[in-house]
C-alpha positions in Angstrom: 27.4 12.1 -7.4 30.0 14.1 -8.4 33.7 13.2 -7.2 35.6 16.0 -4.6 38.0 18.0 -6.2 36.1 17.3 -9.8 37.0 20.0 -12.4 33.9 21.0 -14.6 36.3 23.0 -16.6 39.6 20.6 -17.0 41.2 20.1 -20.2 40.5 16.6 -19.8 36.7 15.6 -20.7 34.8 14.1 -17.2 32.0 12.2 -18.3 30.0 13.6 -14.9 29.7 17.1 -16.2 28.4 16.5 -19.5 25.4 17.4 -21.0 23.8 14.3 -22.8 22.1 15.5 -25.9 19.7 13.4 -28.0 22.3 12.9 -30.3 24.8 11.6 -27.6 21.7 9.0 -26.4 21.3 7.6 -30.0 25.2 7.3 -30.1 25.5 5.5 -27.1 22.6 3.3 -28.0 24.4 2.3 -31.4 28.1 1.8 -30.0 26.5 -0.3 -27.1 24.1 -2.5 -29.6 27.0 -3.2 -31.6 29.5 -4.1 -28.8 26.9 -6.2 -27.5 26.0 -7.8 -30.8 29.6 -8.6 -31.5 29.9 -6.4 -34.9 33.3 -5.3 -34.5 34.8 -2.2 -34.9 33.0 1.0 -35.4 34.0 4.2 -36.2 32.9 7.3 -34.0 34.0 10.8 -36.0 32.7 14.2 -35.2 33.9 17.8 -35.4 36.3 19.2 -32.8 33.9 19.7 -29.1 31.1 17.8 -30.4 31.9 15.2 -27.3 33.8 12.0 -29.0 36.3 12.2 -26.3 33.3 12.3 -23.4 31.4 9.7 -24.8 34.1 7.7 -25.1 35.0 7.9 -21.5 31.4 7.5 -20.5 31.2 4.4 -22.4 34.6 3.1 -21.2 33.0 4.3 -17.1 29.8 2.6 -18.1 31.1 -0.8 -19.4 33.9 -0.9 -16.9 31.4 -1.5 -14.1 30.1 -5.3 -16.1 32.7 -8.2 -15.9 31.9 -9.4 -19.1 34.3 -6.8 -20.9 37.7 -6.4 -21.3 38.2 -2.7 -21.6 41.6 -0.7 -23.1 41.8 3.3 -23.5 44.3 4.1 -25.9 44.7 7.8 -26.0 48.4 7.8 -27.6 47.7 6.3 -31.1 51.8 5.8 -31.6 51.8 3.6 -28.5 52.4 0.1 -28.7 50.4 -2.3 -26.3 51.6 -5.9 -25.5 49.7 -7.3 -28.1 51.5 -5.3 -30.5 48.2 -3.0 -31.5 
């Protein structure tokens, strides 16, 4: 169910309006597998508009419901965290 006031045409990607392609499902399975197996870092790359940010937000949304994960979303790579990352 979509949130009241949600905007499908916002400049910020919203996973609730995403069209999930076969490629997106495959990427999600690979990402989740690497996280669950504690394989370390992974790289997601692609052309502008291919759904990287939307997939990232969908992943955050999905994993935030699980108490076994601590999540952080860094949208500004110039910003420092308390841990110094």
